[in-house]
FIRO-515912 format. One record per residue (C-alpha): residue number from 1; residue in one letter; x, y, z. Coordinates in nm, 3 decimals. Layout:
N
{seq = NUM type = A X = X Y = Y Z = Z};
...
***
This chain:
169
{seq = 1 type = X X = 0.004 Y = 0.001 Z = 0.000};
{seq = 2 type = X X = 0.134 Y = 0.344 Z = -0.089};
{seq = 3 type = X X = 0.138 Y = 0.628 Z = 0.161};
{seq = 4 type = X X = -0.163 Y = 0.803 Z = 0.005};
{seq = 5 type = X X = -0.401 Y = 0.510 Z = 0.015};
{seq = 6 type = X X = -0.667 Y = 0.494 Z = 0.294};
{seq = 7 type = X X = -0.758 Y = 0.146 Z = 0.400};
{seq = 8 type = X X = -1.107 Y = 0.270 Z = 0.500};
{seq = 9 type = X X = -1.198 Y = 0.376 Z = 0.142};
{seq = 10 type = X X = -1.295 Y = 0.095 Z = -0.098};
{seq = 11 type = X X = -1.080 Y = 0.065 Z = -0.410};
{seq = 12 type = X X = -1.372 Y = 0.183 Z = -0.636};
{seq = 13 type = X X = -1.398 Y = 0.506 Z = -0.428};
{seq = 14 type = X X = -1.024 Y = 0.566 Z = -0.440};
{seq = 15 type = X X = -1.047 Y = 0.676 Z = -0.810};
{seq = 16 type = X X = -1.346 Y = 0.905 Z = -0.841};
{seq = 17 type = X X = -1.459 Y = 1.071 Z = -1.161};
{seq = 18 type = X X = -1.323 Y = 1.416 Z = -1.219};
{seq = 19 type = X X = -1.644 Y = 1.588 Z = -1.103};
{seq = 20 type = X X = -1.651 Y = 1.378 Z = -0.778};
{seq = 21 type = X X = -1.282 Y = 1.446 Z = -0.728};
{seq = 22 type = X X = -1.351 Y = 1.820 Z = -0.747};
{seq = 23 type = X X = -1.643 Y = 1.780 Z = -0.503};
{seq = 24 type = X X = -1.412 Y = 1.599 Z = -0.258};
{seq = 25 type = X X = -1.153 Y = 1.871 Z = -0.282};
{seq = 26 type = X X = -1.423 Y = 2.141 Z = -0.226};
{seq = 27 type = X X = -1.539 Y = 1.951 Z = 0.082};
{seq = 28 type = X X = -1.184 Y = 1.934 Z = 0.217};
{seq = 29 type = X X = -1.136 Y = 2.308 Z = 0.158};
{seq = 30 type = X X = -1.466 Y = 2.404 Z = 0.319};
{seq = 31 type = X X = -1.445 Y = 2.172 Z = 0.614};
{seq = 32 type = X X = -1.080 Y = 2.274 Z = 0.683};
{seq = 33 type = X X = -1.184 Y = 2.637 Z = 0.688};
{seq = 34 type = X X = -1.481 Y = 2.549 Z = 0.908};
{seq = 35 type = X X = -1.264 Y = 2.361 Z = 1.161};
{seq = 36 type = X X = -1.017 Y = 2.650 Z = 1.172};
{seq = 37 type = X X = -1.295 Y = 2.902 Z = 1.234};
{seq = 38 type = X X = -1.444 Y = 2.693 Z = 1.514};
{seq = 39 type = X X = -1.096 Y = 2.655 Z = 1.670};
{seq = 40 type = X X = -1.052 Y = 3.037 Z = 1.646};
{seq = 41 type = X X = -1.384 Y = 3.101 Z = 1.827};
{seq = 42 type = X X = -1.301 Y = 2.850 Z = 2.096};
{seq = 43 type = X X = -0.954 Y = 2.983 Z = 2.161};
{seq = 44 type = X X = -1.034 Y = 3.352 Z = 2.171};
{seq = 45 type = X X = -1.409 Y = 3.414 Z = 2.193};
{seq = 46 type = X X = -1.453 Y = 3.605 Z = 1.870};
{seq = 47 type = X X = -1.559 Y = 3.456 Z = 1.536};
{seq = 48 type = X X = -1.330 Y = 3.421 Z = 1.236};
{seq = 49 type = X X = -1.466 Y = 3.728 Z = 1.053};
{seq = 50 type = X X = -1.416 Y = 3.944 Z = 1.364};
{seq = 51 type = X X = -1.058 Y = 3.815 Z = 1.403};
{seq = 52 type = X X = -0.989 Y = 3.906 Z = 1.042};
{seq = 53 type = X X = -1.122 Y = 4.259 Z = 1.107};
{seq = 54 type = X X = -0.894 Y = 4.284 Z = 1.406};
{seq = 55 type = X X = -0.591 Y = 4.179 Z = 1.192};
{seq = 56 type = X X = -0.680 Y = 4.450 Z = 0.941};
{seq = 57 type = X X = -0.704 Y = 4.707 Z = 1.213};
{seq = 58 type = X X = -0.371 Y = 4.599 Z = 1.361};
{seq = 59 type = X X = -0.208 Y = 4.633 Z = 1.019};
{seq = 60 type = X X = -0.371 Y = 4.969 Z = 0.951};
{seq = 61 type = X X = -0.500 Y = 5.151 Z = 1.255};
{seq = 62 type = X X = -0.751 Y = 5.426 Z = 1.173};
{seq = 63 type = X X = -0.939 Y = 5.246 Z = 0.901};
{seq = 64 type = X X = -1.297 Y = 5.348 Z = 0.837};
{seq = 65 type = X X = -1.593 Y = 5.103 Z = 0.816};
{seq = 66 type = X X = -1.598 Y = 5.122 Z = 0.434};
{seq = 67 type = X X = -1.231 Y = 5.040 Z = 0.414};
{seq = 68 type = X X = -1.267 Y = 4.738 Z = 0.635};
{seq = 69 type = X X = -1.565 Y = 4.630 Z = 0.427};
{seq = 70 type = X X = -1.350 Y = 4.649 Z = 0.115};
{seq = 71 type = X X = -1.067 Y = 4.450 Z = 0.266};
{seq = 72 type = X X = -1.303 Y = 4.166 Z = 0.367};
{seq = 73 type = X X = -1.511 Y = 4.191 Z = 0.049};
{seq = 74 type = X X = -1.839 Y = 4.174 Z = 0.247};
{seq = 75 type = X X = -2.148 Y = 4.397 Z = 0.276};
{seq = 76 type = X X = -2.111 Y = 4.716 Z = 0.485};
{seq = 77 type = X X = -2.405 Y = 4.617 Z = 0.710};
{seq = 78 type = X X = -2.227 Y = 4.296 Z = 0.794};
{seq = 79 type = X X = -1.910 Y = 4.480 Z = 0.868};
{seq = 80 type = X X = -2.092 Y = 4.723 Z = 1.097};
{seq = 81 type = X X = -2.260 Y = 4.439 Z = 1.283};
{seq = 82 type = X X = -1.928 Y = 4.252 Z = 1.329};
{seq = 83 type = X X = -1.762 Y = 4.573 Z = 1.445};
{seq = 84 type = X X = -2.040 Y = 4.653 Z = 1.700};
{seq = 85 type = X X = -1.969 Y = 4.314 Z = 1.864};
{seq = 86 type = X X = -1.602 Y = 4.394 Z = 1.887};
{seq = 87 type = X X = -1.678 Y = 4.737 Z = 2.028};
{seq = 88 type = X X = -1.914 Y = 4.591 Z = 2.291};
{seq = 89 type = X X = -1.640 Y = 4.345 Z = 2.396};
{seq = 90 type = X X = -1.390 Y = 4.632 Z = 2.427};
{seq = 91 type = X X = -1.160 Y = 4.505 Z = 2.147};
{seq = 92 type = X X = -1.213 Y = 4.790 Z = 1.906};
{seq = 93 type = X X = -1.251 Y = 5.168 Z = 1.974};
{seq = 94 type = X X = -1.415 Y = 5.422 Z = 1.747};
{seq = 95 type = X X = -1.287 Y = 5.779 Z = 1.733};
{seq = 96 type = X X = -1.402 Y = 6.083 Z = 1.537};
{seq = 97 type = X X = -1.156 Y = 6.233 Z = 1.291};
{seq = 98 type = X X = -1.020 Y = 6.564 Z = 1.416};
{seq = 99 type = X X = -1.062 Y = 6.729 Z = 1.073};
{seq = 100 type = X X = -1.408 Y = 6.589 Z = 0.989};
{seq = 101 type = X X = -1.629 Y = 6.479 Z = 1.278};
{seq = 102 type = X X = -1.848 Y = 6.279 Z = 1.044};
{seq = 103 type = X X = -1.564 Y = 6.037 Z = 0.984};
{seq = 104 type = X X = -1.530 Y = 5.749 Z = 1.233};
{seq = 105 type = X X = -1.189 Y = 5.581 Z = 1.252};
{seq = 106 type = X X = -1.137 Y = 5.234 Z = 1.405};
{seq = 107 type = X X = -0.850 Y = 5.091 Z = 1.602};
{seq = 108 type = X X = -0.780 Y = 4.796 Z = 1.827};
{seq = 109 type = X X = -0.780 Y = 4.870 Z = 2.200};
{seq = 110 type = X X = -0.508 Y = 4.730 Z = 2.429};
{seq = 111 type = X X = -0.717 Y = 4.421 Z = 2.507};
{seq = 112 type = X X = -0.789 Y = 4.384 Z = 2.135};
{seq = 113 type = X X = -0.419 Y = 4.386 Z = 2.054};
{seq = 114 type = X X = -0.358 Y = 4.131 Z = 2.327};
{seq = 115 type = X X = -0.628 Y = 3.904 Z = 2.204};
{seq = 116 type = X X = -0.502 Y = 3.928 Z = 1.851};
{seq = 117 type = X X = -0.151 Y = 3.854 Z = 1.959};
{seq = 118 type = X X = -0.262 Y = 3.537 Z = 2.144};
{seq = 119 type = X X = -0.519 Y = 3.428 Z = 1.880};
{seq = 120 type = X X = -0.467 Y = 3.132 Z = 1.645};
{seq = 121 type = X X = -0.309 Y = 3.206 Z = 1.315};
{seq = 122 type = X X = -0.377 Y = 3.282 Z = 1.040};
{seq = 123 type = X X = -0.592 Y = 3.561 Z = 1.186};
{seq = 124 type = X X = -0.740 Y = 3.646 Z = 0.842};
{seq = 125 type = X X = -0.870 Y = 3.288 Z = 0.814};
{seq = 126 type = X X = -0.760 Y = 2.973 Z = 0.640};
{seq = 127 type = X X = -0.916 Y = 3.052 Z = 0.302};
{seq = 128 type = X X = -0.813 Y = 3.417 Z = 0.262};
{seq = 129 type = X X = -0.454 Y = 3.332 Z = 0.353};
{seq = 130 type = X X = -0.443 Y = 3.024 Z = 0.126};
{seq = 131 type = X X = -0.578 Y = 3.224 Z = -0.165};
{seq = 132 type = X X = -0.323 Y = 3.498 Z = -0.107};
{seq = 133 type = X X = -0.039 Y = 3.246 Z = -0.140};
{seq = 134 type = X X = -0.147 Y = 3.145 Z = -0.489};
{seq = 135 type = X X = 0.051 Y = 3.302 Z = -0.776};
{seq = 136 type = X X = -0.127 Y = 3.504 Z = -1.036};
{seq = 137 type = X X = -0.163 Y = 3.211 Z = -1.287};
{seq = 138 type = X X = -0.305 Y = 2.974 Z = -1.023};
{seq = 139 type = X X = -0.547 Y = 3.234 Z = -0.902};
{seq = 140 type = X X = -0.657 Y = 3.321 Z = -1.251};
{seq = 141 type = X X = -0.713 Y = 2.949 Z = -1.325};
{seq = 142 type = X X = -0.904 Y = 2.902 Z = -1.006};
{seq = 143 type = X X = -1.125 Y = 3.199 Z = -1.071};
{seq = 144 type = X X = -1.195 Y = 3.077 Z = -1.431};
{seq = 145 type = X X = -1.293 Y = 2.734 Z = -1.297};
{seq = 146 type = X X = -1.509 Y = 2.879 Z = -1.018};
{seq = 147 type = X X = -1.683 Y = 3.112 Z = -1.272};
{seq = 148 type = X X = -1.760 Y = 2.809 Z = -1.487};
{seq = 149 type = X X = -1.905 Y = 2.633 Z = -1.181};
{seq = 150 type = X X = -2.115 Y = 2.931 Z = -1.088};
{seq = 151 type = X X = -2.249 Y = 2.959 Z = -1.445};
{seq = 152 type = X X = -2.371 Y = 2.600 Z = -1.426};
{seq = 153 type = X X = -2.574 Y = 2.667 Z = -1.111};
{seq = 154 type = X X = -2.942 Y = 2.766 Z = -1.171};
{seq = 155 type = X X = -3.110 Y = 3.022 Z = -0.947};
{seq = 156 type = X X = -2.776 Y = 3.167 Z = -0.840};
{seq = 157 type = X X = -2.770 Y = 3.445 Z = -0.576};
{seq = 158 type = X X = -2.452 Y = 3.651 Z = -0.636};
{seq = 159 type = X X = -2.532 Y = 3.837 Z = -0.317};
{seq = 160 type = X X = -2.389 Y = 3.539 Z = -0.132};
{seq = 161 type = X X = -2.048 Y = 3.666 Z = -0.242};
{seq = 162 type = X X = -2.073 Y = 3.957 Z = -0.001};
{seq = 163 type = X X = -2.160 Y = 3.736 Z = 0.299};
{seq = 164 type = X X = -1.898 Y = 3.570 Z = 0.517};
{seq = 165 type = X X = -1.918 Y = 3.194 Z = 0.521};
{seq = 166 type = X X = -2.173 Y = 3.096 Z = 0.787};
{seq = 167 type = X X = -1.916 Y = 2.914 Z = 1.000};
{seq = 168 type = X X = -1.700 Y = 3.231 Z = 1.028};
{seq = 169 type = X X = -1.975 Y = 3.427 Z = 1.202};
***
């Protein structure tokens, strides 16, 4: 037996058709991200999307809500809701811009910085970090393949693209 064979999987299942092989790979990706997100929440008490926000604020203190929204590629309402939870817990502070009082800037508090420092890595989440590691050609190929998959789905709601995965919330 080679090192890649699993004795629990029948021989017929070991060589799936290409579409089932792709399905299995998607399952692995999604479940790995789900497991990471659950681990994050257990370890530090904030969900994966909130931890990603905290990482963005650590990297660039003073971001505005719209800028955080763009960095996570989610809806602004979702960003606001996630931020409110972090503000209530004392991990994020909001301040008004001294030049324009309409502008609210966000930063991590001292407890927020401590939580982020102790939190499991990658703080941005397994999928965003893995995607960022792909080179341009790999990412283009993946995007092309995913677009083809999306085009084959009837009754598609593209609004789902602006929602964090349910297990990260």
